[in-house]
C-alpha positions in Angstrom: 0.0 0.0 0.0 1.3 3.5 -0.9 0.9 6.6 1.2 1.2 10.3 0.5 2.0 12.8 3.3 2.2 16.6 3.4 4.1 17.8 6.5 5.0 21.2 7.8 7.4 21.9 10.7 7.2 25.0 12.9 10.1 25.1 15.3 9.5 27.2 18.4 12.8 28.9 18.0 13.9 32.3 16.7 16.5 30.8 14.4 14.1 28.3 12.7 15.7 27.7 9.3 18.4 25.2 10.4 15.7 23.2 12.3 13.5 22.9 9.2 16.4 22.3 6.8 17.8 19.5 9.0 14.5 17.7 9.0 14.2 18.0 5.2 17.8 16.8 4.7 17.2 13.7 6.8 14.0 12.8 5.1 15.7 13.2 1.7 18.4 10.6 2.8 15.8 7.8 2.4 16.3 6.7 -1.2 13.1 4.6 -1.1 11.0 7.6 -0.7 10.0 10.4 -3.1 10.3 13.8 -1.4 9.2 17.1 -2.8 9.8 20.3 -0.9 8.3 23.7 -1.6 8.1 26.9 0.4 5.1 25.8 2.5 5.6 22.1 3.1 7.4 18.8 2.3 5.5 16.0 0.6 6.6 12.4 1.1 5.5 9.5 -1.1 6.2 5.8 -0.7 5.3 2.6 1.0 2.9 3.1 3.8 4.9 1.4 6.5 8.2 3.0 5.5 6.7 6.5 5.3 5.2 6.2 8.8 8.4 4.8 10.2 10.5 7.6 8.7 8.1 10.3 9.9 8.1 8.8 13.4 11.9 8.5 13.5 12.6 12.0 12.2 10.0 13.8 14.4 11.5 12.1 17.4 15.0 13.1 16.3 13.8 16.7 15.8 12.4 16.8 19.3 15.5 15.2 20.9 17.9 17.5 19.0 16.1 20.8 18.8 13.3 20.8 21.4 9.8 22.0 20.9 8.3 22.2 17.4 4.9 21.8 15.9 4.3 19.4 13.1 1.2 19.6 10.9 0.6 16.5 8.7 -2.0 15.5 6.1 -2.2 11.8 5.2 -3.9 10.3 2.1 -3.7 6.7 0.8 -2.1 6.1 -2.5 0.8 7.8 -4.3 -0.4 11.2 -5.3 3.1 12.4 -6.4 2.9 14.7 -9.4 4.9 12.5 -11.7 
C-alpha cells in the first residue's frame, strides 16, 4: 500500500531555518521515498509502513535535537506524487 503525506514543521525557536532544513535533509536521505519540498511544506510519497516509520523517527529526532516544534501533517492513501 502506498501513502502520501504533506508535512510542515514549525520550530518554536527564533533561528528556525536550520531546524527545518535539518528535517528535510534527513527525510531526503531515504532513497526509497520520493520527497518534494516547496516553500510551504514537504511532501513524502512511498510505501505506507516506511513513510510512517520515517516520519516517526525523524519527528522524534527533531524533538531530541532541537526541542519544541509543531508538526502539521496530512495523510492520504495512494501515491499522489505529481509524476
